[in-house]
N, C-alpha and C positions, 0 to 999 in steps of 0.2 A: 206443258208447264214444267219449269224447273223448281225444285224445292231445296232451299239451302237452310241449314240450321247449325247453331253453335251452342254447346252446353259446357264450355270450358270454365265458366264461372257459375255462380248461383242463379244467373239470369239466362233464360232461354231466349235466343234471338232466332226467329223463323221468318224467312222471306220466300215469297212465291213470285216467280218471274215468268213472263211470256216473251221469249226472246230476250231483248235488253230492257223491256218495259217492266217496271216494278208493279206488280198487281197488289201485293199486300206485304206488310212487315208487321209482325206480331212479337211482342216481348212478354214474357211471363217470369216474374221474379218472386223472391220470398214474400210471404211464407209458403207459397206453393212449392212443393218439391218437384224436381225434374222428373222423377219416376212417376209422379202423378200427372204431370203435364203432357208427357209423351206416351203413346202416339196420338192422343186425342187432339192435341194442338194442330197436328198435321191434317187430320181428317176434318177438323173444323175449318181449316184455312183453304182447303182445296179438295176437289173431287179426285180420289186416287186414280180413277180411270183416265184422268187428263195428265197425270204425271209422266214425264218423259225421262227424267234424270234427277238424281239427288247430289247435293254437295254438302259435305259435313266437315266441321272444324275438328282438327286432329290435336288441338292443344298446342303447347303445354297448358296445363291447368288442372282442374278438379279431376282426380282419378275416377271417382264414381260417375260424375257427370259425363265424362268422355266415353266411358264404357256404356252408359245408358243410350247415348245418341248413336253410337256406332252399332250397337246391337239392334236398335230400332230400325236404322237405315238399312242395314244388311238384310234384315228380315223382310222389310217392305220391297227392297230392290229385287230380292229373290222371288217374291210372290208376283211382282209386276214385270219382272224380267227387263229392268231398266238399268242403265249404267250409273256408277257412283264415282265422284271425284272427291279426294281429300285435300284440304288446304290448311296450312298452319294458321291457327287462331291469332297468333301474334302478327303474322303477315297481314291479316285483315285489319288489325289495330293500326299497323303501320300505314296501311292504305288510306286511313282516315286523316293522316297527318298532313301538315303543310308541304307543298312541293318546293323543291329546290334547296332544302336543308337536310342535314343528316338527322336521322330519327333513331331514337332508342325506344322500342316498344317494351312495355313491362306488364307482367301479371304477378299475382301473389302466389308464392309457394307455401310458406307458413310464416309464423311470426319471425320477423327479422330477415327474411329471404325473399328474393324476387327472381322471376324468370326474366331474362334480358335477351332481346333480339336486336342485333346490330350487324350490319354488313351481311345479312342473310344467315347468320349463325345464332343459335339459341343456346344459352347457358344458364346455370343457376349461380347467383351472386348474393352476398349479403347486402344490406342497405348501404353500409359503408363502402363496400366494393362497387356498388352502383354509382355512388357519388364520386368515387375515385375515377371510374371510367368516364364520367361526364366531365370531370376536370381535365382529363387527358384529351377530350374532344370538345374544346370550348365553343365550337359553333353548333353543337348538337342540341336538339330539344327532345324531351321525353314525354311519352303519353301512354295511356292505357290504364286498366284497373289497378295495377300496381302503383301508379303515380297518384291515382285518386286516394289510395289508402296511405301512402307514405310521403306525400308532398311535404308535410310539416317537418318530418325528420330529415328529409333531403335539404330543405332550406336551412335547418339547424347545422347541417354538415357543410354549408357554404355554397349550395347551388342556388343561383338566382331564381326567384319565383317565376320570372317571365320565360324561363327555359322549361317550365313544367306545365303541361297541358292537362287539365283535370276534367275535361268534358267527355272523354271517351271512357265510359264506365264498364263496357263489356265489348267483346268482339262482335261486330255486326254481321249478320248473315248476308246482308246486301253486299258487303265488301268481300265476303267469302265467294259469293257468286261471280263478282267482277274478276276475281283472280283465278277462278277454276278453269282447268283444262279437262272438259268432260269427254270421256271416250265416246266413240260413235255408236257403240252397241254394248249390250250386257255381256259380261264375261265373268263367270262365277269365281274363277281363280283370283284375279286381282281384287275383286270385291271382298272376298272373305280373307284375303291377305292384309287388308287395311288394318293398321293398328294405331292407337293413339301415340302421339309424340310425347312420351313421358319425361325424358331427359334424366330424371332422378328416380331412385327406387321409392316405393311407398313406405309409410310409417310401419305398416304390418311387416314388410320385408326387412326393415331395419330393426325390428323387435327381437332381441336375443332369445326371448322365450319361444319364438317360433322360427327356428333355423330353416334355411331352404333345404329342399330335398337333395339327397346325395347326387352329385353329378350334374345338377342344374343350378348354375350361378344365378344369384338374385338379379343380376344385370342382363340376363340373357335376352330380354325383350326390349332393352333400351337401345335407342338409335344413336 
């Protein structure tokens, strides 16, 4: 069995697959905290003895959520000696979009900002910047949790409602699994080297009351 999970939003998406066959897809949302949901959601969904690999969403998204899922997966992979593959959470969102059109996948950063994935590149933009990017690509449509939250503002900024898909509320673990390139065997070094795709620094890192340690730039772990 392959277990895929994403915690880049407040909703846990967990999928269990046997080859290409979907065995189970579970979602756990608020008010349950991700720290409470994992790893119990995994052990409830599948017998750990049957797990042959893990796939985990790397974000961008919730800093805390991403750290929780990666820590959980790394620990279980080490205990079970099974491989792990990381996949962009926004790539999974993109995979749910219509085929044959240009897609903008979006997630929420904080008030007034969005993560944007287009052409395989992920950046942080303001809502106004997102609208401008869509005006530059008049054939593109946008989807993802960022669009669910900011569709009204984007319409106010002149983006036609039919270009905004509001049905994809979180990255699906099923689509993470579809995109994953799982290693053939467990290798501790790449597993423990996996890091979330943060893109931007956290609020704590930006807080002037807590400057970074000397010699360690706040952006050292950003990709």
